[in-house]
Backbone as ProteinMPNN parsed JSONL, in Angstrom:
{"seq_chain_A": "MPDPRDVPICKLLHKIVCVMVDRPEFVVIKTLVAEDGASFAIEVHPEDTGKIIGRQGRNAKSLRTIVSAVGSKLHRRYTIEVDEA", "coords_chain_A": {"N_chain_A": [[0.804, -1.057, -0.084], [0.406, 2.1, -0.796], [2.298, 5.08, 0.491], [1.195, 7.777, 2.214], [2.506, 9.728, 2.489], [3.98, 9.879, -0.087], [2.525, 10.677, -2.277], [2.066, 13.474, -2.334], [4.884, 14.12, -3.092], [5.124, 12.635, -5.605], [3.259, 14.38, -7.201], [4.427, 16.741, -7.14], [6.801, 16.494, -8.701], [5.422, 15.574, -11.057], [4.243, 18.203, -11.696], [6.721, 19.417, -12.047], [8.057, 18.103, -14.194], [6.292, 18.224, -16.351], [6.448, 21.317, -17.116], [8.804, 21.128, -18.148], [9.053, 19.942, -20.538], [7.859, 19.102, -23.999], [5.604, 18.248, -24.807], [3.353, 17.805, -22.544], [1.192, 16.308, -22.257], [2.113, 13.503, -22.338], [3.286, 12.9, -20.295], [3.715, 10.212, -17.8], [4.179, 9.369, -14.402], [5.327, 6.84, -12.388], [4.934, 5.24, -9.452], [6.836, 3.057, -7.301], [6.865, 1.584, -4.39], [8.832, 1.303, -2.019], [10.527, -0.324, 1.115], [11.632, 1.947, 2.718], [10.924, 4.1, 1.09], [10.515, 5.384, -1.95], [10.531, 4.649, -5.393], [10.589, 6.744, -8.293], [9.22, 6.381, -11.568], [10.261, 7.923, -14.584], [8.145, 8.71, -17.416], [7.974, 9.789, -20.533], [7.363, 11.784, -23.762], [9.068, 10.154, -26.768], [10.508, 12.153, -28.087], [11.024, 14.326, -26.081], [12.648, 13.133, -24.212], [15.383, 13.903, -24.255], [15.136, 16.272, -22.835], [14.462, 15.933, -20.346], [16.473, 14.456, -19.439], [18.794, 16.411, -19.683], [21.846, 17.994, -20.606], [24.451, 16.396, -20.043], [23.327, 15.044, -18.067], [22.312, 16.96, -16.301], [19.721, 18.036, -15.853], [18.304, 15.71, -14.747], [19.702, 15.095, -12.669], [19.258, 17.345, -11.243], [16.642, 16.941, -10.521], [16.861, 14.831, -9.166], [18.064, 15.855, -7.097], [16.197, 17.616, -5.839], [13.866, 15.764, -5.277], [15.308, 14.088, -3.369], [16.155, 15.817, -1.151], [13.587, 16.746, -0.199], [12.73, 14.056, 0.674], [14.708, 13.444, 2.826], [13.862, 15.487, 4.792], [11.368, 14.25, 5.416], [12.328, 11.608, 6.182], [12.299, 9.74, 4.399], [13.519, 7.706, 1.515], [13.619, 8.684, -1.663], [14.084, 7.89, -5.035], [14.421, 8.65, -8.653], [14.064, 7.48, -11.902], [14.574, 7.566, -15.23], [12.573, 6.738, -17.862], [13.558, 5.397, -20.993], [11.949, 5.399, -24.219]], "CA_chain_A": [[0.037, -0.063, 0.213], [1.455, 3.244, -1.0], [2.531, 5.841, 1.839], [0.732, 8.631, 1.786], [3.554, 10.923, 2.136], [4.663, 9.953, -1.334], [1.649, 11.371, -3.253], [2.556, 14.923, -2.733], [6.142, 14.259, -4.068], [5.058, 12.58, -6.953], [2.371, 15.514, -7.681], [5.362, 17.84, -7.503], [7.75, 15.732, -9.844], [4.9, 15.475, -11.954], [4.177, 19.518, -12.22], [8.167, 20.022, -12.426], [8.363, 17.585, -15.464], [5.393, 18.857, -17.077], [6.909, 22.62, -17.316], [10.397, 20.922, -18.675], [8.789, 19.016, -21.762], [6.855, 20.118, -25.098], [4.125, 17.7, -24.696], [3.068, 17.251, -20.962], [0.213, 15.243, -22.067], [2.483, 12.434, -22.232], [3.995, 12.636, -18.919], [3.347, 9.338, -16.823], [5.16, 9.027, -13.374], [5.05, 5.56, -12.045], [5.436, 4.76, -8.231], [7.368, 1.847, -6.798], [7.117, 1.769, -3.196], [9.781, 0.203, -0.938], [10.221, -0.022, 2.637], [11.77, 3.261, 3.4], [10.847, 5.222, 0.496], [9.747, 5.195, -3.04], [11.248, 4.985, -6.689], [9.573, 7.34, -9.312], [9.677, 6.455, -13.1], [8.979, 9.245, -15.387], [7.9, 8.374, -18.891], [7.599, 11.057, -21.395], [7.298, 11.166, -25.273], [10.592, 10.229, -26.897], [11.304, 13.31, -28.063], [11.391, 15.016, -24.974], [13.509, 12.413, -23.153], [16.548, 14.629, -23.931], [15.172, 17.456, -22.103], [14.446, 15.325, -18.847], [17.993, 14.29, -18.572], [19.525, 17.396, -19.743], [23.159, 17.967, -21.18], [25.536, 15.553, -19.249], [22.701, 14.424, -17.205], [22.175, 17.951, -15.329], [18.228, 18.188, -15.138], [17.868, 14.671, -14.025], [20.566, 15.159, -11.386], [18.482, 18.456, -10.43], [15.403, 16.26, -10.118], [16.969, 13.802, -7.908], [18.542, 16.456, -5.767], [14.446, 17.897, -5.127], [13.428, 14.779, -4.411], [15.933, 13.791, -2.169], [15.978, 17.094, -0.311], [12.425, 16.745, 0.598], [12.622, 12.789, 1.368], [15.637, 13.626, 3.73], [12.952, 15.959, 5.446], [10.297, 13.4, 5.455], [12.842, 10.645, 6.618], [12.125, 8.664, 3.146], [14.5, 7.512, 0.193], [13.383, 8.792, -3.081], [15.03, 7.855, -6.256], [14.215, 8.803, -9.858], [14.379, 7.009, -12.809], [13.98, 8.243, -16.534], [12.374, 5.668, -18.711], [13.691, 5.909, -22.179], [11.103, 4.387, -24.778]], "C_chain_A": [[0.954, 1.18, 0.118], [1.303, 4.198, 0.326], [1.913, 7.087, 1.32], [1.385, 9.974, 2.056], [4.048, 11.067, 0.524], [3.892, 10.441, -2.335], [1.902, 12.843, -3.566], [3.936, 15.032, -3.574], [5.929, 13.695, -5.487], [4.148, 14.017, -7.757], [3.528, 16.614, -8.19], [6.217, 17.698, -8.722], [6.896, 16.271, -10.892], [4.54, 17.14, -12.719], [5.636, 19.896, -12.862], [8.476, 19.669, -14.111], [7.204, 18.14, -16.441], [5.709, 20.352, -17.741], [8.258, 22.166, -18.287], [10.071, 20.303, -20.195], [7.889, 19.815, -22.736], [5.693, 19.648, -24.914], [4.082, 16.859, -23.499], [1.868, 16.21, -20.976], [0.576, 13.993, -21.879], [3.45, 12.079, -21.072], [3.251, 11.487, -17.873], [4.824, 9.266, -15.912], [4.636, 7.706, -12.582], [5.744, 5.395, -10.409], [5.927, 3.411, -7.652], [7.501, 2.146, -5.539], [8.071, 0.637, -2.599], [9.675, 0.558, 0.276], [10.525, 1.027, 3.218], [12.046, 4.197, 2.202], [10.167, 4.921, -0.797], [10.832, 5.489, -4.061], [10.104, 5.542, -7.405], [10.125, 6.714, -10.585], [8.958, 7.096, -13.765], [9.134, 8.51, -16.903], [7.56, 9.507, -19.658], [7.604, 10.683, -23.028], [8.718, 11.064, -25.794], [11.245, 11.22, -27.179], [11.48, 14.109, -27.198], [12.276, 14.381, -23.7], [14.773, 13.139, -23.101], [16.488, 15.75, -22.76], [14.795, 17.044, -20.445], [15.767, 15.181, -18.395], [18.917, 15.389, -18.954], [21.187, 17.055, -20.573], [23.764, 17.503, -20.127], [24.704, 15.271, -18.011], [22.081, 15.585, -16.099], [20.519, 18.183, -14.8], [17.985, 16.855, -14.534], [18.56, 14.686, -12.779], [19.774, 16.304, -10.348], [17.286, 17.731, -9.772], [15.53, 15.872, -8.967], [17.239, 14.435, -6.678], [17.161, 17.177, -5.195], [14.382, 17.103, -4.285], [14.083, 14.014, -3.289], [15.971, 14.895, -1.071], [14.453, 16.834, 0.596], [12.31, 15.198, 1.08], [13.723, 13.153, 2.586], [14.453, 14.459, 4.87], [11.99, 15.219, 5.99], [10.884, 11.925, 6.032], [12.631, 9.572, 5.712], [13.346, 8.746, 1.947], [13.49, 7.595, -0.706], [14.379, 8.852, -4.214], [14.131, 8.129, -7.598], [14.688, 8.153, -11.041], [13.891, 7.476, -14.195], [14.049, 7.227, -17.565], [12.459, 6.12, -20.32], [12.912, 4.925, -23.342], [11.739, 4.539, -26.276]], "O_chain_A": [[1.998, 1.32, 0.754], [0.345, 4.092, 1.092], [2.065, 7.438, 0.149], [0.872, 11.077, 1.869], [4.414, 12.125, 0.01], [4.484, 10.691, -3.385], [1.946, 13.348, -4.688], [4.104, 15.818, -4.506], [6.487, 14.216, -6.453], [4.531, 14.501, -8.822], [3.554, 17.182, -9.282], [6.346, 18.561, -9.589], [7.283, 17.199, -11.601], [4.551, 17.323, -13.936], [5.763, 20.516, -13.918], [8.899, 20.425, -14.985], [7.659, 18.522, -17.519], [5.239, 20.575, -18.857], [8.644, 22.964, -19.142], [11.02, 20.248, -20.977], [7.311, 20.868, -22.464], [4.715, 20.393, -24.837], [4.516, 15.719, -23.331], [1.58, 15.457, -20.046], [-0.223, 13.209, -21.367], [4.217, 11.118, -21.021], [2.29, 11.849, -17.195], [5.988, 9.168, -16.3], [3.466, 7.679, -12.201], [6.963, 5.433, -10.247], [5.01, 2.591, -7.607], [8.304, 3.057, -5.334], [8.003, -0.586, -2.726], [8.972, 1.489, 0.671], [9.894, 1.315, 4.235], [13.035, 4.927, 2.142], [9.197, 4.166, -0.731], [11.78, 6.252, -3.873], [8.951, 5.12, -7.311], [11.335, 6.524, -10.706], [7.731, 7.15, -13.842], [10.114, 7.901, -17.331], [6.662, 10.207, -19.188], [7.802, 9.552, -23.47], [9.561, 11.824, -25.318], [12.383, 11.409, -26.752], [12.348, 14.913, -27.539], [12.522, 14.896, -22.61], [15.369, 13.113, -22.024], [17.397, 16.069, -21.993], [14.879, 17.847, -19.515], [16.215, 15.594, -17.326], [20.027, 15.248, -18.439], [21.502, 15.951, -21.017], [23.663, 18.199, -19.117], [25.289, 15.249, -16.929], [21.434, 15.186, -15.131], [20.178, 18.438, -13.645], [17.256, 16.979, -13.55], [17.959, 14.265, -11.791], [19.679, 16.235, -9.123], [16.998, 17.927, -8.591], [14.873, 16.163, -7.967], [16.932, 14.028, -5.557], [17.111, 17.275, -3.969], [14.61, 17.198, -3.079], [13.455, 13.405, -2.422], [15.719, 14.476, 0.059], [14.354, 16.765, 1.821], [11.637, 15.133, 2.109], [13.08, 13.013, 3.626], [14.253, 13.807, 5.895], [11.686, 15.507, 7.148], [10.044, 11.079, 6.34], [12.76, 8.433, 6.162], [13.929, 9.779, 1.619], [12.549, 6.8, -0.694], [15.293, 9.67, -4.319], [12.972, 7.727, -7.491], [15.898, 8.289, -11.221], [12.701, 7.786, -14.256], [15.084, 6.831, -18.101], [11.703, 6.939, -20.844], [13.241, 3.739, -23.381], [11.323, 3.837, -27.197]]}, "name": "protein", "num_of_chains": 1, "seq": "MPDPRDVPICKLLHKIVCVMVDRPEFVVIKTLVAEDGASFAIEVHPEDTGKIIGRQGRNAKSLRTIVSAVGSKLHRRYTIEVDEA"}
């Protein structure tokens, strides 16, 4: 059963990702619950994958930093994966 603390993090991540891409209607974020946190798998349109990853992975690293900071505040561990289609 998903932890209620993970829902706002997923919504925050969805809003940030939707602003970054050209086709926000294709953004899907899947939550995989773990014992001490959750993992978020981001799926976007294939043409927008590069925008999420960024040059040398900078955008993906920034997203990971944001959710890690929130996770440390909630004493949960959050990870992000960008699914390439």
